[in-house]
C-alpha positions as CSV (number, residue, x, y, z in Angstrom):
1,M,48.2,80.0,-17.3
2,G,51.1,79.4,-14.8
3,S,53.2,82.4,-15.9
4,G,50.2,84.6,-16.1
5,I,49.2,83.9,-12.6
6,R,52.7,84.9,-11.4
7,I,52.5,88.1,-13.3
8,I,49.2,89.1,-11.7
9,E,50.6,88.1,-8.2
10,I,53.2,90.8,-8.6
11,S,50.6,93.4,-9.5
12,Y,51.1,94.0,-13.2
13,N,48.2,95.4,-15.2
14,V,47.5,92.9,-17.9
15,V,46.4,93.2,-21.5
16,L,45.0,89.8,-22.6
17,A,45.1,89.3,-26.3
18,A,44.0,86.1,-28.1
19,R,41.4,84.9,-30.6
20,N,39.1,83.3,-28.1
21,Q,36.9,86.0,-26.5
22,V,35.3,83.5,-24.0
23,A,38.7,82.3,-22.7
24,L,39.9,85.9,-22.5
25,E,37.0,86.9,-20.3
26,K,37.6,83.9,-18.0
27,V,41.3,84.8,-17.6
28,K,40.3,88.4,-17.1
29,A,38.0,87.4,-14.2
30,E,40.9,85.4,-12.7
31,C,43.2,88.4,-13.0
32,E,40.7,90.8,-11.4
33,A,40.0,88.3,-8.6
34,S,43.7,88.5,-7.8
35,G,43.7,92.3,-7.7
36,A,45.1,93.0,-11.1
37,Q,43.6,95.3,-13.7
38,A,43.0,93.5,-17.0
39,L,42.0,94.6,-20.4
40,V,40.7,92.1,-23.1
41,V,41.8,92.7,-26.7
42,P,40.7,90.1,-29.2
43,S,43.6,89.6,-31.5
44,D,45.3,87.1,-33.8
45,T,49.1,86.6,-33.8
46,S,49.0,85.7,-37.5
47,D,48.0,89.2,-38.3
48,P,50.8,91.8,-37.9
49,K,48.3,94.7,-38.0
50,A,46.2,93.1,-35.3
51,M,49.4,92.8,-33.1
52,I,50.3,96.4,-33.7
53,A,46.7,97.4,-32.8
54,S,46.9,95.3,-29.6
55,A,50.2,97.1,-28.6
56,N,48.6,100.5,-29.4
57,T,45.6,99.6,-27.3
58,A,47.9,98.6,-24.4
59,I,49.6,102.0,-24.7
60,D,46.3,103.8,-24.8
61,W,45.2,102.0,-21.7
62,Q,48.2,102.3,-19.4
63,N,50.7,104.3,-21.4
64,R,53.4,101.6,-21.2
65,I,54.2,97.9,-21.8
66,D,56.5,96.4,-19.2
67,V,56.4,92.7,-20.2
68,L,55.3,90.7,-23.3
69,L,54.2,87.2,-22.4
70,N,53.6,85.8,-25.9
71,N,52.2,82.4,-25.5
72,G,50.3,81.5,-28.7
73,G,51.0,78.1,-30.2
74,V,49.7,75.1,-32.1
75,L,50.9,71.6,-32.8
76,A,50.5,69.0,-35.4
77,A,49.6,65.7,-33.7
78,R,50.4,63.1,-36.3
79,D,53.5,61.3,-37.5
80,F,55.7,63.8,-39.3
81,D,55.6,62.0,-42.6
82,Q,51.8,61.7,-42.4
83,T,51.3,65.4,-41.8
84,P,50.9,67.6,-44.9
85,M,53.6,70.2,-45.4
86,A,50.9,72.9,-45.3
87,V,50.2,71.9,-41.7
88,H,53.9,72.0,-40.8
89,E,54.1,75.5,-42.4
90,Q,51.1,76.7,-40.3
91,V,52.7,75.4,-37.1
92,I,55.9,77.4,-38.0
93,K,53.8,80.5,-38.9
94,T,52.0,80.4,-35.6
95,N,54.7,79.3,-33.3
96,L,57.6,81.3,-34.7
97,L,56.2,84.1,-36.8
98,G,53.5,84.8,-34.2
99,Y,56.1,85.4,-31.5
100,M,58.1,87.6,-33.9
101,K,55.0,89.7,-34.8
102,G,54.2,90.2,-31.1
103,A,57.8,91.3,-30.4
104,H,57.9,93.5,-33.5
105,A,54.7,95.2,-32.3
106,V,55.9,95.8,-28.8
107,L,59.6,96.6,-29.3
108,P,59.2,100.2,-30.4
109,F,57.5,100.9,-27.0
110,S,60.2,99.1,-25.1
111,K,63.0,101.0,-26.9
112,S,61.4,104.4,-26.4
113,K,60.0,104.0,-22.9
114,L,57.8,106.9,-23.8
115,G,54.7,105.1,-25.0
116,H,54.8,106.4,-28.6
117,R,52.1,104.7,-30.7
118,H,52.8,102.9,-34.0
119,Q,51.7,104.8,-37.0
């Protein structure tokens, strides 16, 4: 969580969104031990509606989003030619489209700076 630790050291409030609730709670405790406020929002980057809901939750909580640290990712750990194309496609969906869905969910708030919710 190297980048995340640096964020809490400079006193950002942090919304933690991921699929793993247990891991989220652990990171939340680390954030709070460093003096940051943290909110856990279970979410999945493969679901654009979930990403929008996470962004709206962040706005509801602090009325702004200053930084998006989008760090979801997977990997296929076999030789390329031995890995089914469906696995390669899932890697692309998670590692590329997941980032895009997060940015798409947060960008309206960054552009407006007024904290308007997605509809």
